[in-house]
VOTOR-517252 format. One record per residue: residue in one letter; residue number from 0; x, y, z of N, C-alpha, C, CB in turn. Coordinates in steps of 0.05 Angstrom, whole numbers, plus 5000, padded with zeros to 4 digits. Glycine has a CB too. Layout:
N
<pt 'A' NUM <X Y Z> <X Y Z> <X Y Z> <X Y Z>>
...
//
This chain:
264
<pt 'M' 0 <2382 9128 3385> <2385 9125 3412> <2387 9096 3423> <2364 9138 3423>>
<pt 'K' 1 <2406 9088 3436> <2402 9049 3445> <2385 9050 3463> <2431 9029 3460>>
<pt 'R' 2 <2372 9031 3464> <2360 9018 3491> <2373 9003 3505> <2340 9003 3489>>
<pt 'A' 3 <2361 8996 3533> <2375 8977 3546> <2360 8954 3536> <2377 8981 3575>>
<pt 'T' 4 <2373 8926 3537> <2360 8904 3530> <2353 8886 3553> <2375 8891 3512>>
<pt 'G' 5 <2379 8871 3565> <2379 8854 3588> <2361 8864 3613> <2408 8850 3597>>
<pt 'S' 6 <2376 8889 3614> <2365 8902 3641> <2335 8904 3643> <2376 8930 3645>>
<pt 'A' 7 <2325 8916 3617> <2293 8926 3614> <2278 8896 3614> <2287 8948 3580>>
<pt 'V' 8 <2288 8875 3605> <2274 8847 3607> <2277 8837 3638> <2289 8824 3585>>
<pt 'A' 9 <2300 8839 3647> <2309 8827 3672> <2286 8839 3699> <2345 8837 3676>>
<pt 'G' 10 <2283 8869 3689> <2259 8885 3709> <2239 8875 3701> <2255 8916 3711>>
<pt 'I' 11 <2231 8867 3682> <2198 8853 3678> <2197 8829 3684> <2183 8853 3650>>
<pt 'T' 12 <2220 8816 3681> <2216 8784 3693> <2214 8788 3726> <2247 8761 3685>>
<pt 'A' 13 <2228 8804 3735> <2231 8801 3764> <2201 8810 3776> <2258 8821 3777>>
<pt 'L' 14 <2186 8833 3756> <2162 8835 3766> <2142 8813 3761> <2154 8858 3758>>
<pt 'V' 15 <2146 8803 3742> <2131 8783 3732> <2130 8757 3754> <2143 8775 3704>>
<pt 'L' 16 <2153 8748 3763> <2153 8731 3788> <2144 8741 3813> <2178 8722 3793>>
<pt 'A' 17 <2142 8764 3818> <2130 8771 3839> <2099 8776 3836> <2144 8792 3848>>
<pt 'T' 18 <2089 8779 3813> <2061 8786 3807> <2039 8763 3826> <2056 8783 3769>>
<pt 'A' 19 <2027 8774 3836> <2005 8751 3845> <1987 8741 3828> <1989 8757 3865>>
<pt 'A' 20 <1972 8717 3834> <1952 8710 3818> <1927 8721 3812> <1948 8692 3822>>
<pt 'P' 21 <1921 8723 3786> <1897 8734 3780> <1876 8741 3803> <1886 8718 3762>>
<pt 'L' 22 <1858 8756 3807> <1842 8768 3828> <1816 8759 3818> <1846 8802 3833>>
<pt 'A' 23 <1795 8750 3836> <1775 8742 3833> <1756 8766 3820> <1769 8730 3858>>
<pt 'M' 24 <1726 8756 3815> <1711 8781 3805> <1710 8803 3824> <1683 8775 3798>>
<pt 'A' 25 <1706 8830 3816> <1710 8851 3843> <1676 8852 3844> <1730 8890 3838>>
<pt 'E' 26 <1675 8862 3871> <1648 8869 3882> <1652 8896 3896> <1637 8847 3903>>
<pt 'T' 27 <1638 8917 3898> <1637 8942 3916> <1631 8928 3939> <1615 8966 3909>>
<pt 'L' 28 <1657 8941 3959> <1659 8940 3985> <1651 8963 3999> <1683 8934 3992>>
<pt 'K' 29 <1653 8986 3986> <1648 9009 4000> <1643 9033 3987> <1666 9012 4016>>
<pt 'T' 30 <1627 9057 3990> <1632 9078 3974> <1636 9104 3988> <1612 9080 3956>>
<pt 'V' 31 <1667 9113 3981> <1670 9142 3990> <1667 9163 3973> <1693 9145 3998>>
<pt 'N' 32 <1648 9181 3985> <1646 9206 3966> <1640 9201 3934> <1674 9221 3967>>
<pt 'G' 33 <1625 9179 3932> <1612 9170 3903> <1634 9152 3887> <1605 9198 3883>>
<pt 'V' 34 <1657 9141 3903> <1675 9127 3891> <1671 9104 3903> <1701 9137 3893>>
<pt 'D' 35 <1665 9077 3888> <1671 9051 3894> <1700 9043 3903> <1665 9038 3872>>
<pt 'I' 36 <1700 9029 3926> <1727 9016 3935> <1718 8984 3929> <1736 9024 3972>>
<pt 'D' 37 <1730 8971 3906> <1727 8944 3901> <1744 8925 3914> <1728 8940 3875>>
<pt 'S' 38 <1730 8903 3915> <1742 8879 3932> <1772 8871 3919> <1720 8851 3930>>
<pt 'S' 39 <1769 8875 3894> <1798 8875 3876> <1818 8893 3881> <1793 8880 3848>>
<pt 'V' 40 <1810 8917 3891> <1829 8935 3902> <1837 8925 3927> <1819 8962 3905>>
<pt 'L' 41 <1822 8923 3947> <1827 8911 3973> <1848 8884 3976> <1800 8904 3983>>
<pt 'D' 42 <1833 8869 3953> <1859 8846 3955> <1881 8852 3942> <1854 8819 3943>>
<pt 'F' 43 <1888 8867 3931> <1911 8875 3913> <1926 8890 3937> <1904 8896 3883>>
<pt 'Y' 44 <1914 8911 3951> <1926 8927 3972> <1933 8911 3997> <1908 8950 3979>>
<pt 'L' 45 <1920 8889 4000> <1923 8872 4022> <1948 8853 4019> <1897 8856 4023>>
<pt 'E' 46 <1956 8848 3989> <1975 8832 3984> <2000 8847 3985> <1971 8819 3960>>
<pt 'T' 47 <1997 8871 3977> <2022 8893 3980> <2031 8894 4010> <2012 8925 3972>>
<pt 'R' 48 <2009 8903 4025> <2015 8902 4047> <2025 8882 4069> <2001 8909 4050>>
<pt 'L' 49 <2015 8864 4062> <2022 8843 4082> <2038 8815 4070> <1994 8833 4095>>
<pt 'Q' 50 <2045 8820 4044> <2061 8802 4033> <2051 8774 4034> <2085 8805 4045>>
<pt 'K' 51 <2019 8772 4031> <2017 8740 4030> <1995 8743 4015> <2014 8720 4057>>
<pt 'P' 52 <1981 8722 4005> <1954 8721 3988> <1933 8725 4006> <1949 8693 3973>>
<pt 'A' 53 <1917 8749 3988> <1897 8760 3995> <1872 8734 4014> <1888 8774 3965>>
<pt 'S' 54 <1871 8714 4005> <1855 8689 4014> <1864 8678 4046> <1860 8663 3990>>
<pt 'E' 55 <1895 8692 4053> <1900 8681 4074> <1900 8703 4100> <1923 8666 4068>>
<pt 'A' 56 <1891 8724 4091> <1887 8748 4106> <1857 8741 4131> <1881 8775 4080>>
<pt 'T' 57 <1866 8752 4153> <1844 8746 4177> <1829 8768 4171> <1854 8745 4209>>
<pt 'E' 58 <1799 8767 4187> <1783 8785 4179> <1795 8813 4198> <1751 8773 4184>>
<pt 'A' 59 <1807 8810 4214> <1816 8833 4220> <1832 8851 4213> <1821 8832 4233>>
<pt 'E' 60 <1853 8835 4193> <1875 8849 4175> <1856 8860 4152> <1902 8827 4163>>
<pt 'R' 61 <1834 8842 4141> <1820 8855 4123> <1806 8880 4126> <1805 8840 4115>>
<pt 'E' 62 <1796 8886 4160> <1781 8908 4164> <1801 8932 4166> <1764 8905 4189>>
<pt 'A' 63 <1823 8927 4178> <1844 8942 4185> <1855 8959 4153> <1868 8919 4201>>
<pt 'T' 64 <1857 8941 4136> <1870 8947 4113> <1844 8960 4092> <1886 8919 4103>>
<pt 'L' 65 <1821 8954 4100> <1799 8967 4085> <1795 8999 4096> <1770 8949 4088>>
<pt 'N' 66 <1803 9002 4124> <1802 9021 4137> <1822 9045 4124> <1806 9010 4163>>
<pt 'E' 67 <1852 9037 4121> <1867 9045 4108> <1855 9056 4084> <1883 9028 4105>>
<pt 'L' 68 <1847 9038 4064> <1839 9043 4038> <1815 9069 4040> <1827 9013 4025>>
<pt 'T' 69 <1800 9067 4058> <1777 9083 4062> <1792 9118 4067> <1758 9068 4091>>
<pt 'D' 70 <1813 9113 4082> <1827 9139 4091> <1841 9154 4059> <1855 9129 4119>>
<pt 'I' 71 <1850 9133 4047> <1865 9139 4019> <1841 9152 3998> <1881 9107 4005>>
<pt 'Y' 72 <1817 9139 3998> <1798 9148 3987> <1785 9172 3991> <1786 9134 3989>>
<pt 'L' 73 <1786 9178 4028> <1772 9201 4030> <1788 9223 4024> <1761 9204 4053>>
<pt 'I' 74 <1819 9224 4028> <1835 9246 4018> <1841 9247 3993> <1857 9249 4028>>
<pt 'S' 75 <1839 9229 3975> <1845 9231 3942> <1816 9244 3932> <1852 9197 3924>>
<pt 'T' 76 <1798 9239 3949> <1768 9252 3935> <1762 9275 3941> <1741 9240 3942>>
<pt 'Q' 77 <1779 9291 3954> <1771 9323 3961> <1775 9334 3944> <1782 9338 3981>>
<pt 'E' 78 <1767 9363 3930> <1770 9376 3914> <1799 9379 3908> <1757 9393 3919>>
<pt 'R' 79 <1814 9383 3928> <1839 9386 3918> <1856 9365 3903> <1853 9393 3937>>
<pt 'G' 80 <1846 9347 3910> <1854 9321 3897> <1842 9325 3869> <1841 9293 3913>>
<pt 'K' 81 <1823 9328 3865> <1804 9330 3838> <1826 9349 3824> <1768 9347 3842>>
<pt 'E' 82 <1833 9370 3836> <1846 9393 3821> <1878 9377 3813> <1848 9425 3844>>
<pt 'L' 83 <1891 9366 3834> <1920 9353 3830> <1916 9331 3806> <1932 9337 3860>>
<pt 'A' 84 <1896 9317 3805> <1892 9298 3784> <1896 9303 3757> <1870 9289 3786>>
<pt 'E' 85 <1891 9328 3753> <1888 9340 3729> <1917 9348 3721> <1868 9362 3731>>
<pt 'S' 86 <1938 9357 3739> <1963 9368 3736> <1982 9343 3716> <1976 9375 3769>>
<pt 'P' 87 <1998 9359 3701> <2014 9342 3682> <2028 9317 3695> <2035 9359 3668>>
<pt 'E' 88 <2047 9328 3719> <2061 9302 3733> <2048 9288 3742> <2077 9304 3750>>
<pt 'I' 89 <2019 9291 3755> <2002 9270 3760> <1995 9249 3742> <1981 9280 3766>>
<pt 'K' 90 <1991 9266 3717> <1980 9244 3694> <2002 9228 3688> <1969 9257 3666>>
<pt 'A' 91 <2023 9242 3688> <2047 9225 3678> <2054 9200 3697> <2074 9244 3676>>
<pt 'Q' 92 <2058 9204 3718> <2062 9185 3742> <2036 9160 3741> <2061 9207 3772>>
<pt 'A' 93 <2013 9173 3735> <1995 9152 3733> <1993 9138 3707> <1970 9162 3739>>
<pt 'E' 94 <2007 9144 3689> <2009 9131 3659> <2025 9119 3656> <2012 9145 3638>>
<pt 'L' 95 <2053 9119 3675> <2074 9106 3674> <2065 9079 3696> <2100 9127 3682>>
<pt 'Q' 96 <2052 9086 3715> <2043 9063 3737> <2029 9046 3711> <2018 9075 3768>>
<pt 'Y' 97 <2013 9058 3706> <1989 9039 3685> <2007 9022 3670> <1967 9059 3658>>
<pt 'R' 98 <2022 9035 3652> <2037 9022 3627> <2062 8999 3646> <2056 9055 3603>>
<pt 'G' 99 <2071 9008 3668> <2086 8987 3677> <2067 8964 3689> <2106 8998 3698>>
<pt 'M' 100 <2047 8959 3695> <2033 8946 3710> <2024 8926 3684> <2010 8965 3728>>
<pt 'L' 101 <2012 8940 3664> <2006 8926 3638> <2024 8908 3626> <2002 8944 3619>>
<pt 'A' 102 <2051 8922 3631> <2074 8906 3615> <2084 8885 3641> <2103 8929 3602>>
<pt 'Q' 103 <2076 8882 3659> <2075 8859 3678> <2059 8836 3670> <2064 8868 3704>>
<pt 'M' 104 <2038 8844 3664> <2010 8826 3661> <2018 8810 3623> <1973 8856 3662>>
<pt 'V' 105 <2028 8828 3614> <2031 8825 3583> <2059 8795 3587> <2046 8865 3563>>
<pt 'A' 106 <2077 8807 3599> <2103 8789 3603> <2094 8762 3619> <2128 8806 3622>>
<pt 'A' 107 <2082 8767 3638> <2071 8738 3647> <2051 8727 3633> <2062 8737 3672>>
<pt 'D' 108 <2038 8736 3621> <2023 8723 3602> <2033 8705 3578> <2009 8742 3593>>
<pt 'F' 109 <2054 8722 3571> <2072 8707 3554> <2091 8686 3567> <2087 8727 3541>>
<pt 'I' 110 <2100 8685 3592> <2113 8672 3596> <2099 8645 3607> <2129 8685 3607>>
<pt 'S' 111 <2080 8652 3616> <2059 8628 3621> <2052 8609 3595> <2030 8643 3632>>
<pt 'N' 112 <2051 8622 3574> <2044 8606 3550> <2075 8604 3534> <2017 8622 3530>>
<pt 'N' 113 <2096 8605 3540> <2118 8600 3530> <2138 8595 3556> <2125 8622 3510>>
<pt 'A' 114 <2130 8573 3574> <2145 8565 3597> <2170 8549 3582> <2126 8546 3619>>
<pt 'A' 115 <2192 8544 3599> <2211 8528 3591> <2211 8501 3597> <2232 8537 3598>>
<pt 'T' 116 <2214 8486 3572> <2212 8459 3568> <2234 8442 3582> <2210 8453 3540>>
<pt 'D' 117 <2229 8421 3585> <2251 8404 3603> <2278 8399 3585> <2237 8371 3613>>
<pt 'E' 118 <2268 8402 3559> <2295 8397 3536> <2308 8427 3537> <2283 8389 3497>>
<pt 'E' 119 <2296 8446 3537> <2308 8472 3540> <2325 8477 3564> <2288 8490 3541>>
<pt 'I' 120 <2317 8474 3583> <2324 8474 3608> <2356 8454 3614> <2296 8462 3624>>
<pt 'F' 121 <2352 8433 3604> <2375 8412 3599> <2396 8424 3579> <2363 8383 3587>>
<pt 'A' 122 <2387 8434 3557> <2401 8450 3536> <2419 8467 3549> <2383 8467 3519>>
<pt 'E' 123 <2402 8488 3566> <2418 8510 3581> <2437 8500 3604> <2396 8531 3595>>
<pt 'Y' 124 <2424 8478 3621> <2447 8467 3634> <2471 8455 3626> <2440 8453 3646>>
<pt 'T' 125 <2470 8444 3603> <2494 8436 3583> <2508 8457 3576> <2488 8424 3558>>
<pt 'A' 126 <2501 8478 3561> <2515 8497 3556> <2534 8513 3579> <2497 8512 3545>>
<pt 'M' 127 <2509 8513 3607> <2529 8525 3628> <2553 8508 3639> <2513 8533 3652>>
<pt 'I' 128 <2546 8482 3641> <2573 8466 3648> <2597 8467 3629> <2566 8438 3650>>
<pt 'G' 129 <2591 8472 3600> <2611 8473 3578> <2627 8499 3583> <2597 8473 3548>>
<pt 'Q' 130 <2624 8516 3599> <2633 8539 3602> <2647 8548 3627> <2614 8553 3596>>
<pt 'Q' 131 <2644 8520 3644> <2654 8524 3668> <2684 8516 3673> <2638 8513 3685>>
<pt 'P' 132 <2706 8526 3680> <2732 8513 3682> <2727 8486 3693> <2751 8530 3698>>
<pt 'T' 133 <2747 8470 3680> <2750 8437 3687> <2762 8434 3709> <2765 8421 3669>>
<pt 'K' 134 <2778 8452 3725> <2789 8440 3749> <2789 8466 3772> <2821 8428 3742>>
<pt 'Q' 135 <2791 8456 3796> <2795 8472 3817> <2820 8473 3833> <2777 8466 3832>>
<pt 'Y' 136 <2823 8493 3846> <2852 8487 3865> <2848 8503 3893> <2885 8502 3848>>
<pt 'R' 137 <2869 8487 3908> <2869 8493 3931> <2898 8514 3933> <2866 8466 3948>>
<pt 'A' 138 <2896 8537 3953> <2921 8551 3948> <2924 8563 3977> <2918 8574 3922>>
<pt 'R' 139 <2945 8577 3982> <2945 8590 4004> <2962 8613 3997> <2954 8574 4027>>
<pt 'H' 140 <2959 8638 4009> <2973 8664 4000> <2985 8679 4020> <2955 8682 3988>>
<pt 'I' 141 <3001 8695 4020> <3011 8715 4040> <3019 8739 4027> <3034 8705 4057>>
<pt 'L' 142 <2993 8754 4031> <2994 8786 4020> <3007 8809 4039> <2963 8796 4015>>
<pt 'L' 143 <3027 8820 4020> <3040 8840 4028> <3033 8863 4015> <3064 8835 4027>>
<pt 'R' 144 <3045 8889 4027> <3036 8917 4022> <3060 8923 3997> <3039 8939 4054>>
<pt 'T' 145 <3086 8912 3998> <3108 8924 3980> <3122 8898 3962> <3133 8939 4001>>
<pt 'P' 146 <3127 8903 3942> <3144 8884 3931> <3165 8866 3946> <3156 8898 3913>>
<pt 'E' 147 <3180 8890 3960> <3205 8881 3974> <3193 8870 3997> <3227 8904 3982>>
<pt 'D' 148 <3175 8871 4005> <3161 8858 4032> <3157 8822 4017> <3120 8879 4043>>
<pt 'A' 149 <3146 8822 3998> <3138 8803 3979> <3164 8788 3973> <3123 8816 3954>>
<pt 'T' 150 <3183 8798 3969> <3210 8783 3958> <3226 8775 3979> <3228 8802 3941>>
<pt 'A' 151 <3227 8795 4004> <3239 8784 4030> <3226 8754 4044> <3236 8809 4052>>
<pt 'V' 152 <3194 8756 4029> <3181 8731 4046> <3196 8700 4027> <3136 8734 4043>>
<pt 'I' 153 <3196 8707 4003> <3201 8690 3982> <3229 8678 3993> <3202 8706 3952>>
<pt 'A' 154 <3246 8697 3993> <3277 8692 4006> <3271 8672 4031> <3295 8726 4018>>
<pt 'E' 155 <3256 8677 4045> <3246 8662 4073> <3240 8635 4069> <3219 8674 4085>>
<pt 'L' 156 <3219 8633 4054> <3208 8608 4041> <3239 8590 4028> <3182 8619 4013>>
<pt 'D' 157 <3252 8607 4005> <3277 8592 4004> <3291 8581 4018> <3291 8601 3999>>
<pt 'A' 158 <3296 8590 4037> <3313 8580 4065> <3296 8557 4084> <3318 8608 4086>>
<pt 'G' 159 <3268 8555 4076> <3261 8529 4088> <3242 8538 4108> <3285 8512 4100>>
<pt 'A' 160 <3230 8565 4108> <3210 8576 4128> <3184 8559 4124> <3203 8610 4124>>
<pt 'D' 161 <3168 8554 4142> <3137 8539 4133> <3121 8570 4125> <3117 8517 4167>>
<pt 'F' 162 <3108 8559 4102> <3088 8580 4089> <3064 8583 4106> <3077 8572 4061>>
<pt 'A' 163 <3052 8565 4118> <3026 8574 4135> <3040 8590 4163> <3005 8541 4147>>
<pt 'E' 164 <3058 8586 4174> <3064 8594 4194> <3074 8629 4188> <3084 8572 4205>>
<pt 'L' 165 <3090 8627 4162> <3095 8653 4150> <3071 8674 4148> <3105 8649 4123>>
<pt 'A' 166 <3049 8660 4137> <3024 8673 4131> <3011 8685 4157> <3005 8654 4119>>
<pt 'K' 167 <3018 8669 4180> <2999 8676 4208> <3017 8704 4212> <3001 8649 4241>>
<pt 'E' 168 <3046 8700 4203> <3063 8728 4217> <3060 8748 4199> <3096 8726 4221>>
<pt 'R' 169 <3063 8743 4175> <3068 8770 4158> <3039 8779 4137> <3098 8763 4136>>
<pt 'S' 170 <3022 8762 4133> <3003 8771 4117> <2987 8790 4124> <2991 8753 4110>>
<pt 'T' 171 <2976 8808 4113> <2957 8828 4121> <2930 8817 4107> <2967 8861 4111>>
<pt 'G' 172 <2924 8800 4097> <2902 8792 4089> <2881 8776 4114> <2912 8775 4066>>
<pt 'P' 173 <2859 8770 4107> <2841 8765 4125> <2845 8731 4128> <2812 8776 4114>>
<pt 'S' 174 <2858 8722 4110> <2859 8688 4112> <2888 8685 4129> <2862 8670 4075>>
<pt 'A' 175 <2904 8706 4142> <2924 8703 4151> <2921 8681 4178> <2933 8728 4154>>
<pt 'P' 176 <2902 8688 4196> <2898 8666 4224> <2895 8636 4215> <2867 8674 4243>>
<pt 'N' 177 <2886 8633 4184> <2887 8607 4180> <2908 8594 4158> <2861 8601 4173>>
<pt 'G' 178 <2935 8610 4171> <2954 8606 4147> <2955 8613 4115> <2956 8583 4146>>
<pt 'G' 179 <2931 8632 4117> <2935 8639 4082> <2919 8619 4070> <2970 8636 4067>>
<pt 'D' 180 <2903 8605 4082> <2884 8584 4070> <2868 8600 4051> <2864 8568 4092>>
<pt 'L' 181 <2862 8584 4026> <2839 8598 4015> <2826 8577 4005> <2844 8619 3996>>
<pt 'D' 182 <2826 8559 4016> <2806 8524 4008> <2801 8524 3977> <2765 8521 4025>>
<pt 'W' 183 <2789 8510 3963> <2782 8509 3945> <2770 8522 3927> <2777 8498 3948>>
<pt 'F' 184 <2779 8534 3902> <2766 8555 3883> <2768 8549 3851> <2780 8584 3890>>
<pt 'A' 185 <2749 8562 3840> <2753 8555 3815> <2772 8579 3803> <2725 8550 3801>>
<pt 'P' 186 <2780 8582 3782> <2795 8605 3775> <2781 8635 3769> <2809 8597 3752>>
<pt 'E' 187 <2759 8635 3762> <2744 8653 3759> <2730 8667 3789> <2726 8641 3741>>
<pt 'Q' 188 <2737 8652 3806> <2729 8665 3830> <2754 8685 3843> <2720 8643 3849>>
<pt 'M' 189 <2770 8687 3830> <2797 8703 3841> <2803 8721 3819> <2826 8683 3848>>
<pt 'V' 190 <2808 8742 3822> <2821 8763 3804> <2844 8748 3789> <2834 8789 3822>>
<pt 'K' 191 <2839 8755 3760> <2857 8742 3736> <2889 8742 3748> <2855 8764 3705>>
<pt 'P' 192 <2899 8767 3754> <2929 8759 3755> <2937 8738 3783> <2947 8791 3758>>
<pt 'F' 193 <2919 8742 3802> <2921 8717 3818> <2914 8691 3810> <2907 8720 3840>>
<pt 'S' 194 <2889 8685 3796> <2887 8660 3783> <2907 8648 3764> <2867 8660 3772>>
<pt 'D' 195 <2914 8671 3745> <2934 8661 3726> <2959 8652 3743> <2941 8685 3705>>
<pt 'A' 196 <2968 8659 3761> <2994 8651 3776> <2985 8625 3786> <3006 8672 3800>>
<pt 'V' 197 <2966 8623 3801> <2955 8594 3811> <2964 8573 3791> <2920 8592 3814>>
<pt 'V' 198 <2943 8578 3766> <2949 8556 3749> <2972 8551 3737> <2935 8555 3731>>
<pt 'A' 199 <2990 8574 3730> <3014 8567 3722> <3035 8545 3746> <3026 8597 3716>>
<pt 'L' 200 <3029 8546 3763> <3044 8534 3789> <3035 8501 3784> <3031 8548 3822>>
<pt 'E' 201 <3053 8492 3796> <3045 8463 3806> <3040 8463 3830> <3064 8442 3803>>
<pt 'D' 202 <3027 8436 3839> <3020 8428 3865> <3044 8427 3882> <3007 8403 3864>>
<pt 'G' 203 <3043 8440 3904> <3064 8438 3921> <3087 8460 3918> <3074 8411 3917>>
<pt 'A' 204 <3083 8477 3895> <3106 8501 3886> <3093 8528 3896> <3112 8504 3850>>
<pt 'Y' 205 <3112 8541 3898> <3101 8569 3909> <3114 8588 3890> <3108 8576 3942>>
<pt 'S' 206 <3102 8612 3892> <3111 8634 3864> <3134 8642 3874> <3089 8664 3855>>
<pt 'K' 207 <3155 8647 3858> <3181 8657 3862> <3186 8684 3855> <3198 8642 3848>>
<pt 'E' 208 <3162 8701 3847> <3162 8725 3843> <3136 8740 3851> <3169 8727 3818>>
<pt 'P' 209 <3139 8763 3865> <3113 8775 3875> <3093 8774 3853> <3116 8803 3884>>
<pt 'V' 210 <3061 8769 3860> <3043 8765 3840> <3027 8793 3847> <3026 8735 3843>>
<pt 'Q' 211 <3025 8816 3834> <3011 8838 3842> <2986 8838 3830> <3025 8861 3837>>
<pt 'T' 212 <2962 8855 3856> <2934 8850 3846> <2932 8883 3864> <2912 8814 3859>>
<pt 'Q' 213 <2903 8888 3859> <2890 8916 3868> <2893 8912 3895> <2858 8922 3859>>
<pt 'F' 214 <2897 8889 3907> <2897 8881 3939> <2923 8887 3951> <2892 8851 3944>>
<pt 'G' 215 <2947 8883 3937> <2975 8884 3943> <2991 8869 3930> <2981 8878 3966>>
<pt 'Y' 216 <3010 8858 3943> <3031 8836 3929> <3025 8810 3945> <3068 8844 3933>>
<pt 'H' 217 <3024 8789 3928> <3019 8758 3938> <3045 8740 3933> <2995 8744 3920>>
<pt 'V' 218 <3050 8722 3956> <3063 8702 3946> <3043 8676 3955> <3094 8703 3956>>
<pt 'I' 219 <3047 8658 3933> <3020 8641 3926> <3030 8610 3931> <3007 8646 3890>>
<pt 'L' 220 <3027 8593 3945> <3028 8571 3947> <3005 8550 3938> <3034 8570 3970>>
<pt 'R' 221 <3007 8539 3914> <2984 8511 3899> <2991 8489 3917> <2990 8498 3860>>
<pt 'E' 222 <2971 8486 3933> <2972 8458 3948> <2959 8432 3931> <2954 8461 3976>>
<pt 'G' 223 <2939 8442 3917> <2926 8415 3910> <2909 8428 3880> <2902 8399 3940>>
<pt 'T' 224 <2899 8400 3865> <2879 8405 3846> <2862 8383 3842> <2890 8412 3822>>
<pt 'R' 225 <2839 8391 3833> <2813 8365 3835> <2796 8377 3806> <2785 8366 3873>>
<pt 'D' 226 <2784 8359 3795> <2761 8364 3776> <2741 8382 3789> <2747 8337 3766>>
<pt 'N' 227 <2736 8398 3770> <2710 8421 3779> <2684 8404 3773> <2708 8454 3757>>
<pt 'E' 228 <2671 8397 3795> <2641 8379 3791> <2623 8399 3788> <2630 8358 3816>>
<pt 'P' 229 <2608 8397 3763> <2583 8414 3761> <2564 8407 3782> <2569 8411 3733>>
<pt 'P' 230 <2549 8427 3789> <2526 8425 3805> <2500 8408 3792> <2518 8454 3811>>
<pt 'P' 231 <2489 8392 3807> <2469 8372 3795> <2446 8391 3782> <2455 8351 3821>>
<pt 'L' 232 <2431 8380 3760> <2416 8393 3758> <2396 8401 3770> <2414 8390 3745>>
<pt 'D' 233 <2383 8382 3785> <2362 8391 3804> <2367 8416 3821> <2356 8370 3821>>
<pt 'S' 234 <2395 8417 3830> <2398 8439 3852> <2399 8469 3838> <2427 8434 3871>>
<pt 'V' 235 <2398 8466 3800> <2396 8494 3793> <2379 8499 3774> <2417 8505 3785>>
<pt 'R' 236 <2362 8478 3771> <2338 8473 3755> <2321 8501 3756> <2321 8445 3767>>
<pt 'D' 237 <2309 8510 3777> <2295 8536 3773> <2305 8562 3768> <2282 8540 3790>>
<pt 'Q' 238 <2333 8565 3772> <2346 8587 3765> <2350 8583 3733> <2372 8590 3781>>
<pt 'I' 239 <2358 8561 3728> <2363 8556 3691> <2336 8567 3679> <2367 8517 3680>>
<pt 'K' 240 <2308 8552 3694> <2284 8556 3680> <2282 8586 3678> <2261 8544 3694>>
<pt 'Q' 241 <2289 8600 3701> <2278 8630 3698> <2299 8643 3678> <2277 8647 3730>>
<pt 'R' 242 <2324 8634 3676> <2339 8645 3654> <2328 8634 3626> <2369 8639 3658>>
<pt 'V' 243 <2318 8617 3619> <2310 8610 3593> <2285 8625 3587> <2305 8580 3591>>
<pt 'E' 244 <2268 8625 3608> <2246 8646 3602> <2253 8671 3599> <2226 8648 3620>>
<pt 'Q' 245 <2266 8680 3612> <2282 8710 3609> <2284 8714 3581> <2313 8712 3623>>
<pt 'Q' 246 <2307 8700 3571> <2320 8693 3543> <2294 8697 3525> <2336 8660 3540>>
<pt 'K' 247 <2272 8678 3534> <2252 8679 3509> <2232 8704 3507> <2234 8653 3509>>
<pt 'L' 248 <2234 8715 3535> <2219 8747 3534> <2237 8764 3525> <2210 8760 3562>>
<pt 'Q' 249 <2264 8764 3521> <2283 8782 3512> <2281 8774 3477> <2315 8777 3530>>
<pt 'R' 250 <2279 8756 3471> <2277 8755 3442> <2247 8767 3431> <2282 8724 3434>>
<pt 'Y' 251 <2230 8760 3449> <2199 8773 3439> <2199 8805 3441> <2172 8762 3462>>
<pt 'L' 252 <2211 8810 3457> <2214 8842 3464> <2232 8850 3436> <2234 8849 3498>>
<pt 'E' 253 <2247 8838 3433> <2275 8849 3411> <2255 8839 3382> <2317 8824 3416>>
<pt 'G' 254 <2238 8823 3380> <2221 8827 3358> <2206 8847 3349> <2208 8814 3359>>
<pt 'L' 255 <2190 8854 3379> <2173 8878 3379> <2184 8906 3370> <2162 8881 3405>>
<pt 'R' 256 <2214 8908 3378> <2224 8932 3371> <2230 8928 3343> <2246 8942 3387>>
<pt 'A' 257 <2236 8906 3335> <2245 8904 3303> <2219 8910 3288> <2259 8872 3294>>
<pt 'S' 258 <2201 8904 3302> <2171 8912 3284> <2166 8938 3283> <2143 8900 3297>>
<pt 'E' 259 <2173 8952 3306> <2164 8976 3310> <2184 8993 3291> <2164 8984 3341>>
<pt 'A' 260 <2213 8985 3289> <2226 9003 3276> <2223 9002 3246> <2251 9002 3284>>
<pt 'A' 261 <2215 8979 3234> <2205 8974 3213> <2184 8990 3204> <2199 8953 3213>>
<pt 'S' 262 <2157 8989 3222> <2138 9008 3214> <2141 9037 3218> <2116 9002 3224>>
<pt 'G' 263 <2165 9037 3231> <2166 9079 3240> <2184 9086 3221> <2181 9093 3278>>
//
């Protein structure tokens, strides 16, 4: 059976990034029906409830959260709670939560010991730039419902009609009030038939045949071309760092799978 690869790693990575810092040595804060409530449990519950470090919680917030925990312990330590704890469903849920949390910690430890270096970040940035298109285009379009409507618009343009005015009057697309202006875009930002048509045009030329996409039929005017400037490294460094570390975690997981397959 095939296993998910990228999605599993992405899920673990997201959890790792959201994981709080290690908690301090636990101490017993309260005992409920013979079960201790540790400070580590309170701190973790605080961070889950308040979405901030436990060290930043006020005394009032700590007291209110401890009262909530006390209620949880009161209910869960009743006889019925003890009976339910032995059910296969509860045991399965507890095992899954335990394994998921442990996987987070192992992944966090792996990433902390295999953080992306400046060299790796720059190499990934360079590869990303190499995959980007070299040009951006500025275009207008008139979106119509039928090829006949599009052909009629082309005939009006051939007769000297103004493209922007026709777009305002005839286009069914959201850019109609702006004369069909789509501003600057890279080809991959548009659906392929549309971008292919734009690339094939010359600056200042409009399509002589309707261009069909899932949105309808387009008449396109290419207004300009410019070099596609890549984003500065500093603006995407964090994103690239996370990507590099996810790739490392992916390779680590693939190695574990290979070892498991060889031993099984």
